[in-house]
LOPABA-298092 format. One line per 2 residues: for each residue x, y, z of C-alpha. Coordinates in Angstrom, 2 decimals. Layout:
LOPABA-298092
X,Y,Z ~ ... .
//
This chain:
LOPABA-298092
109.58,49.37,4.58 ~ 109.65,52.01,7.51 .
106.56,50.97,8.61 ~ 107.95,47.10,8.51 .
110.41,47.84,11.04 ~ 108.61,50.46,13.08 .
108.84,48.64,16.45 ~ 112.29,48.05,16.29 .
112.33,51.52,16.08 ~ 110.42,52.05,18.90 .
112.36,49.50,21.16 ~ 115.85,51.35,20.20 .
113.98,55.05,20.68 ~ 113.14,53.76,23.80 .
116.19,52.01,25.29 ~ 118.20,55.40,24.33 .
115.73,57.67,25.96 ~ 116.24,55.09,29.42 .
119.65,54.82,29.06 ~ 119.38,58.86,28.91 .
117.64,59.51,31.90 ~ 119.37,57.00,33.60 .
122.83,58.41,33.19 ~ 121.42,62.12,33.57 .
119.75,60.93,37.16 ~ 123.22,59.47,38.04 .
124.36,60.90,41.25 ~ 128.01,60.61,42.15 .
127.52,58.97,45.58 ~ 130.38,59.25,47.69 .
129.23,56.71,50.38 ~ 127.42,53.19,49.90 .
124.44,54.63,51.83 ~ 124.03,57.33,49.23 .
124.25,55.10,46.52 ~ 121.70,52.68,48.36 .
119.33,54.50,49.78 ~ 119.54,58.28,48.22 .
119.02,60.68,51.11 ~ 115.91,58.92,52.41 .
113.52,62.17,51.39 ~ 111.89,60.69,48.17 .
108.51,61.66,47.48 ~ 105.46,59.09,48.68 .
104.55,58.85,45.15 ~ 107.90,58.56,44.00 .
108.04,55.36,46.24 ~ 104.70,54.35,45.28 .
105.77,54.06,41.61 ~ 108.96,52.36,42.27 .
107.33,49.83,44.34 ~ 104.97,48.90,41.85 .
107.64,49.06,38.93 ~ 109.56,46.44,40.82 .
107.04,44.02,42.00 ~ 105.19,44.17,38.83 .
107.59,42.86,36.16 ~ 107.36,41.98,32.38 .
106.86,38.35,33.45 ~ 103.51,39.00,35.49 .
101.75,40.27,32.13 ~ 103.03,37.51,30.11 .
103.21,34.65,32.68 ~ 99.84,35.52,33.90 .
97.43,35.82,30.89 ~ 97.68,32.85,29.76 .
97.39,31.20,33.27 ~ 94.00,32.74,33.56 .
92.88,31.81,30.33 ~ 94.15,28.49,30.79 .
92.85,27.94,34.53 ~ 90.10,30.18,35.28 .
88.54,31.42,38.50 ~ 91.11,29.27,41.01 .
94.00,31.32,39.42 ~ 91.90,35.05,39.09 .
91.08,34.15,42.94 ~ 94.55,33.42,43.60 .
96.44,36.60,41.80 ~ 94.40,38.81,43.90 .
96.25,37.49,46.91 ~ 99.52,39.73,45.75 .
97.49,42.45,46.66 ~ 96.16,40.98,50.17 .
100.27,40.74,50.26 ~ 100.98,44.49,49.62 .
98.20,45.47,52.38 ~ 99.78,43.23,55.08 .
103.23,44.69,54.35 ~ 101.57,48.19,55.16 .
100.69,46.81,58.31 ~ 104.08,45.48,59.35 .
106.31,48.48,58.26 ~ 104.60,50.39,61.40 .
106.95,48.17,63.72 ~ 110.02,48.50,61.67 .
111.10,52.00,63.36 ~ 114.22,50.02,65.26 .
115.57,48.67,61.60 ~ 114.85,52.30,59.17 .
118.47,53.06,59.11 ~ 119.27,49.44,57.92 .
120.46,49.24,54.05 ~ 118.93,45.29,53.40 .
116.59,42.45,54.97 ~ 119.96,40.81,55.66 .
121.40,43.54,57.95 ~ 118.03,43.98,59.48 .
118.17,40.18,60.64 ~ 122.24,40.23,60.94 .
121.45,43.39,63.46 ~ 119.67,40.60,65.83 .
121.36,37.22,64.71 ~ 124.84,37.83,64.06 .
127.42,38.29,61.19 ~ 127.28,34.74,59.85 .
123.52,34.20,59.51 ~ 123.37,38.06,58.22 .
125.63,36.42,55.12 ~ 123.87,33.63,54.79 .
120.71,35.53,54.24 ~ 122.57,38.07,51.83 .
123.67,34.80,50.06 ~ 120.25,33.64,49.53 .
119.17,37.04,48.52 ~ 121.46,37.44,45.89 .
120.73,33.83,44.29 ~ 117.23,35.65,44.62 .
117.82,38.55,42.53 ~ 119.73,36.47,40.13 .
116.65,34.28,39.48 ~ 114.52,37.56,39.09 .
116.84,39.31,36.49 ~ 117.07,36.29,34.78 .
113.13,35.97,34.10 ~ 113.25,39.85,32.99 .
116.41,38.97,30.61 ~ 113.81,36.41,29.15 .
110.80,38.16,29.24 ~ 112.59,40.94,27.09 .
114.01,38.21,24.34 ~ 110.64,36.94,24.26 .
108.86,40.19,23.72 ~ 111.22,41.54,21.08 .
111.32,38.04,19.41 ~ 107.24,38.26,18.72 .
107.31,41.53,17.23 ~ 111.03,42.35,15.84 .
111.60,39.71,13.59 ~ 114.03,42.08,10.97 .
116.99,41.69,13.67 ~ 118.00,38.95,15.98 .
115.99,39.18,19.16 ~ 119.34,38.22,20.73 .
121.19,41.45,19.97 ~ 118.21,43.83,21.51 .
118.36,41.66,24.24 ~ 121.63,42.00,25.02 .
121.43,45.66,24.36 ~ 118.63,46.17,26.74 .
120.38,44.28,29.75 ~ 124.08,46.15,29.55 .
121.68,48.91,29.15 ~ 119.99,48.28,32.85 .
123.52,46.81,34.04 ~ 124.46,50.43,32.84 .
122.31,53.00,34.68 ~ 121.93,50.33,37.77 .
125.90,50.00,38.39 ~ 126.74,54.09,37.99 .
123.65,55.76,39.03 ~ 122.98,54.15,42.36 .
119.37,53.98,43.42 ~ 118.14,57.75,42.33 .
118.72,56.55,38.84 ~ 116.81,53.52,39.15 .
114.19,55.33,40.63 ~ 113.78,57.63,38.10 .
113.88,55.35,35.18 ~ 111.34,53.25,37.20 .
108.71,56.66,36.99 ~ 109.35,56.29,33.34 .
109.03,53.04,32.79 ~ 105.70,52.42,34.65 .
104.50,55.41,32.71 ~ 105.19,53.53,29.78 .
103.20,50.55,30.87 ~ 99.99,52.44,32.35 .
99.54,54.36,29.15 ~ 99.98,51.28,26.80 .
98.22,48.35,28.86 ~ 94.61,50.00,28.29 .
95.44,50.08,24.78 ~ 96.58,46.60,24.69 .
92.98,45.69,26.19 ~ 91.06,47.69,23.72 .
92.87,46.18,20.88 ~ 92.04,42.24,22.18 .
88.59,43.23,23.24 ~ 87.96,44.56,19.32 .
89.57,40.99,18.26 ~ 86.83,39.09,20.24 .
83.84,40.75,17.87 ~ 81.64,40.67,21.00 .
80.19,43.10,23.19 ~ 80.48,43.30,26.92 .
77.01,41.79,27.22 ~ 77.85,38.82,25.01 .
81.14,38.35,27.03 ~ 79.95,38.44,30.02 .
76.92,35.63,28.72 ~ 79.65,33.99,27.31 .
81.68,33.57,30.83 ~ 79.02,32.35,32.87 .
78.57,29.54,30.66 ~ 81.72,28.16,31.54 .
82.81,25.88,34.17 ~ 85.91,27.29,35.09 .
84.99,31.30,35.43 ~ 82.00,29.72,37.66 .
82.34,31.29,41.14 ~ 80.34,28.34,43.06 .
83.45,26.35,42.43 ~ 85.71,28.45,44.91 .
83.83,27.22,47.58 ~ 83.69,23.62,46.78 .
85.36,22.00,50.36 ~ 88.33,19.75,48.33 .
91.82,19.41,47.06 ~ 91.70,22.42,44.67 .
90.31,24.67,47.36 ~ 92.75,23.65,50.08 .
95.81,24.34,47.06 ~ 93.89,27.70,46.51 .
94.33,28.50,49.98 ~ 98.12,27.77,50.21 .
98.98,29.51,47.31 ~ 97.22,32.31,47.84 .
99.15,32.71,51.42 ~ 102.14,31.97,50.05 .
101.80,35.13,47.64 ~ 100.38,37.24,50.37 .
103.25,36.34,52.75 ~ 105.91,36.94,49.82 .
108.69,39.11,50.75 ~ 110.60,40.35,47.71 .
114.12,41.83,48.95 ~ 113.95,44.60,45.90 .
110.38,45.73,46.92 ~ 111.43,45.42,51.09 .
114.29,47.56,50.30 ~ 112.27,50.38,49.52 .
110.96,50.33,52.70 ~ 114.49,51.54,53.66 .
114.25,54.33,51.66 ~ 111.48,55.97,53.41 .
111.86,58.39,55.74 ~ 110.07,56.51,58.02 .
107.23,53.95,59.08 ~ 104.67,56.18,58.46 .
105.61,57.23,55.06 ~ 106.39,53.35,54.39 .
102.71,52.34,55.80 ~ 101.21,55.35,53.25 .
103.64,53.59,50.39 ~ 102.21,50.10,50.75 .
98.80,51.36,51.19 ~ 98.58,53.08,47.99 .
100.42,50.28,46.57 ~ 97.61,47.91,47.56 .
95.02,49.91,45.77 ~ 97.30,50.05,42.72 .
97.90,46.73,42.25 ~ 94.57,45.73,42.49 .
93.80,48.14,39.34 ~ 97.27,46.23,37.71 .
95.88,42.85,38.53 ~ 92.42,43.74,37.28 .
94.04,44.51,34.10 ~ 95.58,41.83,33.85 .
92.55,38.94,34.81 ~ 90.60,41.22,32.12 .
93.27,40.66,29.30 ~ 93.54,36.94,29.85 .
89.15,36.88,29.81 ~ 89.03,38.63,26.44 .
91.94,36.26,25.03 ~ 89.82,33.12,26.39 .
86.59,35.05,24.77 ~ 88.52,35.70,21.48 .
89.45,32.07,21.13 ~ 88.35,29.46,23.90 .
90.80,26.39,22.56 ~ 94.45,28.17,22.27 .
96.74,26.45,24.06 ~ 99.33,28.48,26.68 .
102.23,28.52,24.12 ~ 99.67,30.40,21.38 .
98.17,33.27,23.34 ~ 100.60,35.86,22.90 .
100.96,34.82,19.39 ~ 97.02,35.40,19.01 .
97.38,38.70,20.85 ~ 99.67,40.08,18.71 .
98.44,38.57,15.24 ~ 96.74,40.97,12.92 .
98.18,44.33,15.13 ~ 99.80,47.04,13.18 .
103.05,47.49,13.56 ~ 103.06,50.76,15.78 .
100.91,48.88,18.04 ~ 103.30,46.09,18.00 .
106.14,48.37,19.08 ~ 104.21,49.85,21.88 .
103.12,46.15,23.55 ~ 107.39,45.79,23.16 .
108.17,48.74,24.92 ~ 105.49,48.02,27.96 .
106.95,44.54,28.84 ~ 110.06,46.18,28.05 .
109.69,48.88,29.99 ~ 108.86,46.85,33.05 .
110.79,43.52,32.91 ~ 113.93,46.52,33.17 .
112.35,48.17,35.83 ~ 112.16,44.70,37.78 .
115.59,43.98,36.77 ~ 117.28,46.79,37.62 .
116.15,46.93,41.20 ~ 116.75,43.20,41.71 .
120.33,44.42,40.46 ~ 120.61,46.79,42.82 .
119.81,45.00,45.99 ~ 122.19,42.09,45.33 .
124.50,45.05,44.95 ~ 124.45,45.83,48.29 .
123.82,42.68,49.77 ~ 127.17,41.76,48.21 .
129.19,44.72,48.96 ~ 127.64,45.66,52.04 .
126.39,42.56,53.87 ~ 128.57,39.88,52.94 .
131.92,41.99,52.75 ~ 131.11,43.47,56.67 .
130.00,40.27,57.49 ~ 133.35,39.00,56.60 .
136.10,41.37,57.13 ~ 133.93,43.61,60.00 .
132.15,46.87,59.93 ~ 134.69,48.93,61.63 .
137.62,47.87,59.04 ~ 135.05,47.96,55.55 .
135.95,51.64,53.49 ~ 133.07,52.55,51.90 .
135.10,53.72,48.78 ~ 135.76,50.20,48.56 .
132.39,49.10,49.03 ~ 131.05,51.40,46.52 .
133.52,50.24,44.16 ~ 132.53,46.66,44.68 .
129.04,47.30,44.63 ~ 129.06,48.85,40.92 .
131.16,45.67,40.46 ~ 128.53,43.46,41.85 .
125.69,44.82,39.27 ~ 127.75,44.23,36.92 .
128.58,40.68,37.27 ~ 124.99,40.06,38.47 .
123.72,41.09,35.07 ~ 126.06,38.92,33.60 .
125.33,35.67,35.43 ~ 121.35,36.22,35.23 .
122.33,36.29,31.42 ~ 124.40,32.75,31.33 .
121.11,31.59,33.62 ~ 118.56,32.37,30.92 .
120.86,30.29,28.32 ~ 120.29,26.98,30.04 .
116.28,28.35,30.76 ~ 115.44,29.38,27.46 .
111.84,28.96,27.79 ~ 110.02,31.38,30.19 .
107.72,29.20,31.78 ~ 110.79,26.94,32.70 .
112.63,29.49,34.04 ~ 109.74,30.67,36.49 .
109.10,27.46,37.46 ~ 112.70,27.07,38.20 .
113.34,30.07,39.99 ~ 109.74,30.33,41.74 .
110.20,26.66,43.10 ~ 113.39,26.29,43.82 .
115.45,30.16,44.76 ~ 112.18,31.77,46.16 .
111.08,28.93,48.04 ~ 114.40,28.34,49.40 .
114.29,32.20,50.02 ~ 110.68,32.03,51.95 .
112.02,28.40,53.83 ~ 115.02,29.97,55.89 .
114.89,33.82,55.84 ~ 111.37,35.51,55.68 .
110.27,33.90,58.88 ~ 112.87,35.62,61.13 .
112.55,38.80,59.15 ~ 108.60,38.67,59.97 .
109.14,38.06,63.94 ~ 112.11,40.43,64.00 .
109.55,42.77,62.91 ~ 107.03,41.88,65.54 .
109.18,42.14,67.87 ~ 111.06,38.95,68.90 .
114.55,38.84,69.22 ~ 116.06,35.23,69.40 .
119.33,33.44,69.98 ~ 121.72,32.44,66.92 .
120.88,28.64,67.56 ~ 117.29,29.20,67.81 .
117.49,30.68,64.32 ~ 119.58,27.87,62.76 .
116.94,25.49,64.17 ~ 114.12,27.14,62.37 .
116.04,27.69,59.17 ~ 117.00,24.10,59.42 .
113.62,23.05,59.90 ~ 112.43,25.30,57.29 .
114.63,24.06,54.76 ~ 113.76,20.35,55.76 .
110.01,21.12,55.06 ~ 110.31,22.67,51.71 .
112.54,19.54,50.68 ~ 110.07,16.71,51.77 .
106.80,18.98,50.24 ~ 108.71,18.87,47.09 .
109.55,15.38,47.47 ~ 106.45,14.10,48.00 .
104.52,13.53,44.48 ~ 100.99,13.85,45.86 .
101.51,17.05,47.15 ~ 101.30,20.01,44.04 .
100.89,23.57,45.66 ~ 103.50,25.48,44.19 .
104.66,28.42,45.76 ~ 102.63,27.56,48.74 .
105.63,24.89,49.96 ~ 107.28,28.34,50.60 .
104.57,29.44,52.92 ~ 104.72,26.16,54.42 .
107.80,25.81,55.19 ~ 107.90,29.60,56.32 .
105.42,28.68,59.03 ~ 107.55,25.38,59.89 .
110.24,27.54,60.46 ~ 108.48,30.30,62.55 .
107.21,27.67,64.94 ~ 110.35,25.75,64.73 .
111.89,28.63,66.16 ~ 109.36,29.48,68.64 .
109.80,25.79,70.17 ~ 113.47,26.16,70.43 .
112.95,29.55,72.29 ~ 110.89,28.29,74.88 .
111.91,24.50,75.45 ~ 116.15,25.82,75.09 .
117.68,27.41,77.66 ~ 118.17,31.06,76.49 .
120.04,34.44,77.57 ~ 118.24,36.69,79.76 .
117.96,39.76,76.79 ~ 116.09,37.45,74.20 .
112.18,37.20,73.58 ~ 109.67,39.48,72.82 .
109.81,43.03,72.98 ~ 106.92,45.50,73.14 .
106.21,48.29,71.56 ~ 108.13,51.49,72.49 .
106.62,55.30,73.38 ~ 107.22,56.22,69.96 .
105.47,53.78,68.22 ~ 102.71,53.60,70.27 .
102.16,57.53,69.45 ~ 102.36,56.72,66.03 .
99.90,54.60,65.94 ~ 97.70,56.50,67.98 .
98.08,59.39,65.38 ~ 97.04,57.02,62.68 .
94.30,56.37,64.15 ~ 93.24,59.46,65.05 .
94.06,60.76,61.08 ~ 91.64,58.01,59.33 .
89.13,58.95,62.44 ~ 89.24,62.67,61.15 .
89.12,61.55,57.54 ~ 86.35,59.25,58.31 .
84.47,62.25,59.77 ~ 85.08,64.56,56.84 .
83.87,61.66,54.11 ~ 80.77,61.82,56.13 .
80.11,65.18,55.96 .
//
């Protein structure tokens, strides 16, 4: 009986450990800045881990393993665009020196386009965060439901959600960062074990697996280079993933001591993300080899079938850890955007009390978590919920906010009418593409809408009268010296490697 309930005991133990670490790491923040970004003296490794834990939620594993099995080489190629996206961000953050004292993406945009544009960006960011938290709650419920049948999974799901709300609400960024380390360490320890179990289940050697995959048409590399609609869709969706800006991941840039540390963080994240994505792809391939005809809904039951209870418990806490790590970061981001950006946009910067802002941030984390739980009631299916979030909230965010933010980093200083024209064109482009039944490019819609937004901003800037202080700004002396130092360091490291 004890062995039968082992997954439940392991889940409860992990939740209590997470709560203990979160509350132990809780800081008595006296200002919103301390609550939001800490002391900006985090170790680079700590920031790398928290970016990875934030970016790779439990849904990443649960959604993408079935898609690798079902779609094949096209999806595998698109998946690695995520790593390319981290590399792009590592280059962009070198130009973020003017914005490093900000607390959110919305504040950066608002510093250029005013308080109302800042409020719009914050509102969209909050909706985005609620959707991400809802996906992670759904993952928690699905994972517990697959492995723990001795108790209603909704009870454990509510408990896990309340725990992550508690330490995100009271502990601030310090508690979130340390729990992210615990949760990501759990994932990295357990995922190789899960791969090994799936490999054993196939009953084949590596050579047999390779020979089998070579015979499958949907895993042939030559299919990637056919000039057709599939290739066009692959390119557009890959660009959409590469140019996707998650507000929670960008929040880690503001936690860095400066652009150079942020650059190092995202370079290392690029490397480790390739390893994580390779593990996901390997699991999907092994499941395919084990059973070529599995429907998408039966893939995880197949993985967990005949698995010892202890191993099932390991799988659950691995998914649980990654889901909670992503959810708590999104809760924190939503709390900052509401208490900092929305309030200052409405009331004005000078009249806001930091004490009240800090209290409001904590209440916002609570309310955001509860709203996300309500969303999961209306969308209990993980794939339906993910489709809704990625095709509505994320596309909306990419279509309206991503272009002004990227252009700001690159040095463009536009006027408010220019930004509003770009936002309107981006949103209209996204709506047209979604309503056009012949076009099916998923998250690529967000990328095309973002490009339309940026082009509309450039057209409006150069065709309409603009204030004298608007336009492109060059790199300042500090940015030039910083880039020279980075080039010199790379050259020195190359010479050391050659020796």
